[in-house]
C-alpha positions in Angstrom: 12.2 -17.6 -21.4 8.5 -18.2 -21.0 9.1 -22.0 -20.0 11.7 -21.1 -17.7 9.2 -18.6 -15.7 6.6 -21.4 -15.6 9.4 -23.6 -14.0 10.4 -21.1 -11.5 6.5 -20.4 -10.9 6.3 -23.7 -10.0 9.3 -23.8 -8.1 7.8 -20.9 -5.9 4.5 -23.1 -4.8 6.8 -25.9 -3.8 8.6 -23.4 -1.4 5.1 -21.9 -0.2 3.4 -25.1 0.4 6.7 -26.6 2.5 7.1 -22.9 4.4 2.6 -24.0 5.1 3.4 -26.8 7.3 5.4 -24.1 9.7 4.7 -20.4 8.4 0.6 -19.4 9.3 0.6 -16.7 6.7 2.1 -19.3 4.1 -0.3 -21.5 5.1 -3.5 -18.8 4.5 -1.8 -18.6 0.9 -2.2 -22.1 0.6 -5.5 -22.6 2.2 -6.8 -19.6 0.8 -6.8 -20.2 -2.4 -8.0 -24.2 -2.6 -12.1 -22.5 -3.3 -10.6 -19.7 -5.7 -13.1 -21.3 -8.7 -15.6 -22.2 -6.5 -16.1 -18.2 -5.5 -16.2 -17.3 -8.6 -19.7 -18.5 -8.6 -20.9 -16.4 -6.3 -20.3 -13.9 -9.4 -24.0 -12.6 -10.2 -25.3 -15.3 -13.2 -26.3 -12.2 -15.6 -25.0 -10.6 -18.8 -23.8 -7.2 -16.8 -20.4 -6.6 -17.7 -17.8 -7.1 -15.3 -14.9 -5.0 -14.2 -11.9 -7.2 -12.4 -9.8 -5.0 -9.8 -6.3 -7.0 -8.8 -4.4 -5.9 -6.0 -1.0 -7.1 -4.6 -2.1 -6.2 -0.6 -3.4 -4.4 1.4 -1.2 -1.2 0.5 -2.0 -1.8 -3.3 -5.9 -1.8 -2.5 -5.5 1.6 -0.4 -4.0 2.4 -4.0 -7.3 1.0 -6.1 -9.6 1.8 -3.7 -10.7 5.2 -4.6 -10.7 4.1 -8.7 -13.2 1.1 -7.4 -15.4 3.4 -5.4 -15.5 5.6 -8.6 -16.1 3.3 -10.6 -18.5 1.9 -8.8 -20.7 5.2 -8.4 -20.0 5.7 -12.3 -20.7 2.6 -13.8 -23.4 0.9 -10.8 -24.7 -1.9 -13.5 -21.0 -3.5 -14.0 -20.6 -7.0 -12.0 -16.7 -5.9 -9.6 -14.6 -8.3 -9.2 -11.3 -8.1 -6.4 -8.6 -10.0 -6.7 -5.4 -10.1 -3.8 -1.9 -11.8 -4.0 -1.6 -11.4 -0.4 -3.4 -12.7 3.1 -2.6 -9.3 4.5 -4.8 -7.7 1.9 -7.3 -10.5 1.6 -8.0 -11.2 5.1 -8.7 -7.4 6.2 -10.6 -6.5 2.8 -12.4 -10.3 2.1 -16.2 -8.6 3.2 -15.1 -5.2 1.1 -18.8 -4.3 0.2 -17.7 -2.5 -3.0 -17.2 -5.6 -4.7 -19.6 -8.8 -5.9 -16.9 -11.2 -4.8 -13.9 -10.8 -3.1 -11.0 -13.6 -4.2 -7.6 -14.6 -3.8 -5.7 -14.8 -7.3 -4.9 -18.2 -8.3 -1.2 -18.9 -8.7 0.0 -17.7 -11.9 0.6 -21.3 -13.8 -1.1 -21.2 -17.8 -3.7 -23.6 -16.4 -5.0 -21.6 -13.7 -4.8 -17.8 -16.1 -6.5 -19.6 -18.9 -9.5 -20.9 -16.3 -9.6 -18.4 -14.7 -9.6 -15.6 -17.4 -12.5 -17.7 -19.3 -14.4 -18.0 -16.5 -14.6 -14.2 -15.7 -14.9 -13.2 -19.1 -14.2 -9.6 -18.4 -15.0 -6.5 -19.8 -12.0 -4.7 -18.3 -9.3 -5.4 -16.4 -7.7 -3.1 -13.7 -3.8 -4.3 -11.7 -2.5 -2.0 -9.1 0.7 -0.8 -9.3 3.9 -3.8 -9.5 1.7 -6.8 -10.3 2.6 -8.0 -13.5 1.7 -12.3 -14.2 3.1 -13.2 -17.2 0.7 -15.9 -18.3 -2.5 -14.0 -17.0 -1.5 -10.9 -19.0 -0.9 -13.2 -21.4 -4.6 -14.8 -21.4 -6.2 -11.2 -20.7 -4.6 -9.6 -24.0 -5.0 -13.2 -26.2 -8.9 -12.4 -25.5 -8.8 -9.0 -26.3 -10.3 -7.7 -22.6 -9.1 -4.1 -22.2 -6.3 -4.1 -19.7 -5.1 -1.5 -17.6 -2.2 -0.9 -15.0 -2.5 2.2 -12.4 -0.5 3.8 -10.4 2.5 2.1 -11.8 6.2 2.9 -11.3 9.1 1.8 -13.2 12.8 1.8 -13.2 15.2 0.8 -15.4 16.6 -1.8 -13.5 13.2 -3.9 -13.2 13.9 -7.5 -15.6 11.5 -6.8 -18.2 13.9 -3.8 -19.3 17.2 -6.2 -19.2 17.7 -7.9 -22.3 16.7 -11.5 -21.0 13.7 -9.5 -20.0 13.1 -8.8 -23.9 10.2 -11.8 -24.1 8.0 -10.3 -21.0 8.3 -6.4 -22.2 6.3 -8.2 -25.8 3.8 -9.2 -23.5 3.4 -5.7 -21.1 3.2 -3.6 -24.5 -0.5 -5.2 -25.3 -1.5 -3.6 -22.1 -4.3 -1.2 -23.1 -3.2 1.7 -20.9 -0.5 2.5 -18.2 -1.5 5.2 -15.5 2.1 5.9 -14.2 3.0 8.0 -11.2 5.5 10.0 -12.6 7.2 11.7 -16.1 10.4 9.4 -15.0 8.1 6.2 -15.5 6.4 7.4 -18.5 9.8 8.6 -20.4 10.9 4.9 -19.6 8.0 3.3 -21.8 8.2 5.5 -24.3 11.5 4.6 -24.5 11.2 1.0 -25.2 8.2 2.3 -27.6 5.1 1.9 -25.4 3.1 5.5 -25.7 -0.7 4.3 -24.2 0.7 5.9 -20.9 -1.0 8.6 -19.1 0.8 10.5 -15.6 -1.6 10.8 -13.4 0.3 10.7 -10.0 -0.6 8.4 -7.0 -4.0 7.2 -6.6 -3.3 6.5 -2.7 -2.9 10.7 -2.4 -6.8 10.3 -3.0 -7.4 7.9 -0.5 -5.3 9.6 2.3 -7.2 12.9 1.6 -10.5 10.9 1.9 -9.9 9.2 5.4 -7.8 12.6 6.5 -11.1 14.4 5.9 -13.0 11.5 7.4 -15.0 12.8 11.7 -13.5 10.0 14.1 -14.0 9.0 17.7 -11.1 7.2 19.4 -11.5 8.0 22.7 -9.0 6.2 24.5 -6.5 7.7 22.0 -8.1 11.4 22.9 -7.1 11.1 26.8 -4.0 9.3 25.9 -2.6 12.0 23.5 -4.4 15.5 25.9 -1.7 17.7 26.6 1.1 15.9 25.4 3.8 16.2 22.7 2.9 12.8 20.4 5.5 11.1 17.8 3.1 8.3 16.0 5.2 5.7 14.5 4.0 3.4 11.5 4.7 0.2 10.1 7.1 -0.4 12.0 9.7 -3.2 12.4 12.3 -4.3 15.3 15.3 -2.2 14.1 12.9 1.0 13.9 11.6 0.1 17.6 14.9 0.1 19.0 15.7 3.7 18.2 12.3 4.6 19.3 13.1 3.0 22.3 16.1 5.0 22.8 14.7 8.0 21.8 11.6 8.0 24.4 14.5 8.0 27.1 16.9 10.3 26.0 14.9 13.4 24.0 15.2 16.4 25.4 11.5 17.1 25.9 8.7 14.4 27.1 6.9 13.0 24.4 4.2 10.0 24.2 4.6 7.9 21.9 1.8 5.9 19.7 3.4 3.1 17.9 1.6 1.0 15.1 3.9 -2.4 14.4 4.0 -4.0 11.0 3.8 -7.6 12.7 1.2 -7.5 15.4 1.7 -11.5 16.3 1.5 -12.3 19.9 5.3 -12.5 19.8 6.4 -9.6 18.6 3.8 -7.1 20.8 5.7 -9.1 23.9 8.6 -8.4 22.3 7.7 -4.3 22.3 6.5 -4.7 25.6 9.9 -5.8 27.0 11.6 -2.9 25.3 9.6 -0.1 25.9 8.7 -1.7 29.9 6.7 -0.4 32.1 6.2 2.3 30.3 3.6 0.7 27.8 0.6 -0.7 27.2 -1.2 -1.9 24.3 -4.6 -0.2 23.0 -6.6 -3.3 23.2 -5.3 -3.4 27.2 -6.4 0.4 27.6 -9.4 1.5 29.5 -10.0 5.3 30.1 -7.6 7.3 32.0 -4.3 5.5 31.0 -2.6 9.0 31.2 0.2 7.2 33.2 1.7 5.6 30.3 4.1 7.3 27.7 3.7 4.2 24.8 0.3 3.4 23.5 1.2 0.3 21.3 -1.5 -0.2 18.6 -2.4 -4.0 18.4 -4.8 -4.3 15.8 -5.4 -3.9 12.4 -6.8 -0.7 9.7 -6.3 2.2 12.2 -2.9 3.5 11.4 -3.9 6.0 8.8 -6.2 7.6 11.2 -4.4 7.5 14.2 -1.6 9.6 12.7 -4.0 12.8 13.2 -3.0 12.4 17.0 0.6 13.0 16.6 2.4 16.3 16.0 5.4 14.1 14.7 5.7 10.9 12.5 8.0 8.2 12.1 7.8 5.5 9.1 8.9 2.4 9.4 11.2 0.3 6.9 13.4 2.4 5.8 16.4 -0.2 8.3 14.9 -3.0 6.1 13.4 -3.5 2.1 12.2 -0.4 2.2 9.8 2.6 3.8 6.0 1.9 4.1 3.4 4.5 3.3 4.4 8.0 3.6 1.7 9.9 2.7 -1.0 8.7 5.2 1.2 10.6 7.4 1.8 13.7 5.4 -1.7 14.2 4.3 -2.2 15.7 8.4 0.6 18.8 8.1 3.3 16.7 10.3 7.0 16.2 10.0 7.9 12.7 8.9 10.8 11.0 9.8 12.2 8.1 8.6 15.2 5.5 8.1 18.0 5.1 5.0 16.0 2.9 2.5 13.9 5.3 0.7 15.3 5.6 -2.8 12.2 3.6 -4.2 9.8 6.2 -3.4 9.4 9.7 -5.3 7.3 11.1 -2.5 10.1 10.8 0.1 12.4 12.0 -2.4 10.7 14.9 -2.8 9.2 15.5 0.6 13.2 15.5 2.0 13.4 18.4 -0.8 10.9 20.4 0.4 12.0 20.2 4.1 8.8 18.2 4.9 10.6 14.6 5.8 13.9 13.6 7.3 15.7 10.6 6.3 18.4 9.5 9.1 20.8 6.5 9.4 20.9 6.3 13.0 20.0 6.7 16.2 22.2 10.2 16.2 20.4 10.8 13.7 17.0 10.3 14.9 17.4 12.3 17.9 19.1 15.4 16.7 16.3 15.3 14.0 13.7 15.4 16.4 15.0 17.9 19.3 15.3 20.5 16.6 11.7 20.0 15.3 10.6 19.9 18.9 12.6 22.6 20.1 12.5 25.3 16.8 8.6 26.5 15.8 9.5 27.4 12.7 11.5 24.1 11.3 8.4 22.4 12.6 5.7 24.6 10.5 8.1 25.0 7.4 7.6 21.4 7.8 4.5 20.8 8.3 3.3 23.1 5.7 5.5 21.2 3.1 3.6 17.8 3.8 0.7 19.8 3.8 1.1 21.8 0.1 2.8 18.6 -1.2 -0.3 16.8 -1.0 -3.1 19.2 -1.8 -0.6 19.7 -5.0 -0.6 16.0 -6.4 -3.9 14.6 -5.5 -6.6 14.4 -8.2 -5.2 11.1 -10.0 -8.3 9.3 -9.6 -10.6 11.9 -11.9 -7.4 11.2 -14.7 -7.9 7.7 -14.4 -11.7 8.1 -14.4 -11.4 10.2 -17.8 -9.5 7.5 -19.6 -11.9 4.6 -18.8 -14.9 6.3 -19.0 -13.4 7.1 -22.5 -13.0 3.3 -23.5 -16.6 2.5 -22.0 -18.3 5.4 -23.1 -16.2 4.7 -27.0 -17.8 1.1 -26.9 -14.2 -0.2 -26.6 -15.3 -1.9 -23.8 
């Protein structure tokens, strides 16, 4: 099966190369990997140990970031390499100051994996959440590099738990330690005879808590929201945006909307402006005052996690597509959270629904009903807000648990 995996990787590479002729993201994926091995020459050439952290994209980076920064504080003598799979992560964090070098992860071919792992000679390797690249894992564990998986979630339907994925599971069993978010994942691993597991929770919660406690100043947004009830909608896609446009027109109480779409290319921003008509203004074009507008479109990346604080309600996009985005970065501000029906892979969404802090909707009627109830019933709103705030406080602290295990390995002389 290993040979079939390698064929699939090369087929994937060919498809990306073909897509790069007309897809800007695919083009960045290809172009960014051309100088990966040259970039490794920027790693300080000395005898200090090296810690390698790998993230798929920006969301996984936010999960890994608390651990990277705690590691930097505890072990300043380590060199740190940070790699990304996706351009959306690399482009935004390529100048991240806590790492000595930031670069793409090469495609997972046997040759790339062997060359890369041998070149960096890491003393510690941490992959975040869902990144399971067979050839890289094989080369890491073959060289007996301590290998950790951070904030992992596992489901019984994942391919390495199927009969035809046993060859991959055998490789994964060589992992030094799994840090999993929930007991279900730990039990599933133990069922497959993987016992080096610690239930830590999600390190991303520590990151959103830190962001929520930061002092920020965004005068345009502060002026825009002053004196109004505000819904902040984040990481939205067209199906979400159509519902939100109707909501602005039909909700029983006047509200303002701040919307941060997942895609901020010019075509999508133009479509957003058209569905909200003359009610909307882009953040980049807004000046003080902008009180006459009801919708503020955030047309830049990196602000969403801070902007949720300006709302009394939150809407998290993606639930009418592949799956919802980050619920915790909204819930941390103690506001009710609404999202579409595709949330089932996300434990925090399940938990918050059970606690009354979040609401899943299937269509516009459901959205209007939930929103009107939250607007008109202060007791319901307060219960929901308190549930979100309590949940985040109860589940923070994963970074400290992770660091205790890493410290045990480092200071015990294991790496």
